[in-house]
N, C-alpha and C positions, 0 to 999 in steps of 0.2 A: 874715400872717393874724391875724386876733384871737384870741386865746388862747380865748374862750368859746367860739368855734366849733369849735374843737378839743375843749374838753371835753364839748362837748355829743355831738360825733360818738362820743367813747369813750363816754360814759353810755348814748346809742343803740346803738353796737353790741354793748357786754358786756350790756345788758339782753335784746337778740332773741338774742345768742348764749346767754344762758343760760336764756332761755326755751325756746328750740330743744332744748339737752342736756335739761332736766329734762322737756319737753313730749313730747318724742319717747321719753322712757325710759316716761313714764306710758302712753303710747299701745304701745309696744310689749309692754310689761308687759301690759295689757288683751287684746291682739290675739292672744300668742303665750304658751305655757306653757313653751317651750323656752329655757333661759337663754342660750345658744348664739345663737340666733336673734334673742334681744331684744338683745343685746351688739351683733349684726351691725347690726341697723336703728340703733340708738342712733349707733354709730360711722359710717356711712355719711350720716347725716342731718345728723350734727355737722360731719365734712368738707365734704358740701356748703354748708352756711348759711355756714361760714367763707370759703369761695371767693365765694360772692355780698357777705358783708358787707366782706370788704377790697377787693373790686373797687368797691361802692359809696362808701364812705364812705375808702380809701385817699389820696384827693385832699385830705381834710381831716387827718383822723389814724384809724390803725387796727391799734392794738397791741393792745387790750381784754384787756391780760395784764399785772400789777405788774411782772412780771420783766422781760418783755421792755421795758419803761419804765424800770425801772432800769439794764438794760443800755447804754439809750441815754444815758441819765444818765452813766453809768460811762465810756463813752466818749466825752462831751463833747458831745454832739449837743443836748441839750436842757438848761434850768437846774433847777436843785433845785426852784426854785417852779413849772415846767411839772411837772417828774415828782411832786411832792406834790398838785397839782391833777389829773393825768390820774388817779394811783393813787386818789384820794376817786372820782371819778366812774366808774371801772371797779369799786369795790366795789359803790358803789351803785348803779349798773345792773345788776350781775349779781343782787343782792339784790332789786332790781325784778322781773328778769326772773323769778326763780323764783316770786315771789309771783303774778306775771300767771299763770304757767305753772300754779301750784295752782289759781287761780281758773279757767281756763279748763276744767280737767275736773272742775270743780264739787267740790274739795278744800278746807278751811281755808286762809287765804290765808297763815297761817303753820304749819307743821305739823312741828313739829322733828324732825329724822331720828333716827332708833335704831340705823342701818347703822354699826355700829363695823368700821373700814378701819385697821387696825394689824397690824405685824409689820414685821421685817426686810427680807423680799424686797419689800414693798410700798411700804417708803420707799426703798428703792435703786431702785426703777420709777419713782419720781416725780423722783429725780436725773436717772436717764438720759431719761426723756421730756422732761423741761425742757433739759438741754441739750442735746439733740438738735432741739429746736424752735429755739432760738435760733442756732445753727450753721446749720441749713438756713436760716433767714433770712436771714442776712448771707451765706452761700456762693451764694446764690442771686443776690442784689443783686451779688456780686463776680465773677460769671459775664455780667455784661451784662446779665441777663433778670430787672431788677428788675418790669418788667410780668407776669411769672410766679410770683413770692411768692405771691399767693392762691392759685395752684392748688397750689403745693409745701406752704405750711402745712395746706390741705384734705387733702391726701396724705399729709403726714405724720402729724397727727392722727388720720385714719383710721387709719392702719396701728399707730399706737402704743396704740390702744385695743387692739389686737390681741395684739403682741408684747411690752408691759409689762404684769408682776403687779399694777400698781394701774390698769389702764384707763386710764391717762395723764390726771390732771387738769390737771398741768403748768402751773397757773395760781391763784395764791392769792385771786383776787376769786372766780373762779367756787368754788372749794374754801368759802369763806365762804359763799357764797351758797346753795351746796346742803345747809347744814346747814338749812334753812329747809323742805325738801320729804321727808318719810319715804315716799318711793317709790325706784324702781328706781336711778335717778341720786343718792340722796343718800347725805351722809355725815355721821355722827353727831360733834357738836360737841365733843368730848375727842379725837376723830381730827385735828383739823384743826391742831393746833400743828405735829407733828412733819410731816404732809406740807407744811404751808406751809415749815417749816424746811428739808426735803429740796431743797423746789423752788427755795429760797434757794441752796442750794449748787450744784443744777444751773446756776442763772444764773451764779453764781460761776467755776464750772470751764468755762462756755461763755465768759465773756469771757477768759479765759487762753488756749482754744483759739483762738479768733478771733484776739487779738492775734498767736499763734502762727503761724497759717495764713495771715493777710492782715495784712500791716506796713502798710497804709493804711486800716484798720477804723476809725480816727476819721471817716475821710472817707466810709466806707460807712453810717456811723451816719446822718450828715447825710441820705444818700440816702436811708436806709429809711425816716425821718420826715418826707422832701418831699413 
């Protein structure tokens, strides 16, 4: 399959995912004054769109997440050139999606977030969220239910919005994109480096866990990106 098709799938999927995360956050904030209800709405809608996007774009490429892409590279399922192209598309797509979400709700196209998200508990939450996401993906494939990955990822992220202190960003590309919207789902630029750093730590721990749990992990990685 031509690389350009895969890159476009990553760009499009990442854009729609980010537009959903930020757009649903804005809608929730405008429709309800209860923080818990806002988070529930944001979580359920994000989980639902992940299911839809992975089912629709999975036959081409549906990582939408630099950590997942880096894990695939670490396990030898894709080349360095492919990984770099996918990550660039994911970051660009998430940034574009946030801009579109802002414009849909008649906000400035770029409205830099002032929502600081700092502290040891939040950083630990990102490690847990990201590690769990990768283990879920590979575990479902290993069980012989690769067709169910979309539902597993959607379900996991919906749950992780609630059980992790950080509300489970678990994705460097969307973390960067969310700096562009000073709304419910936003994150201040100064909070990004440690969030992304902890996501990478979670991804590295996940590689170790996957290799320990599944000796045929490299073959599994090929199945994930197929």
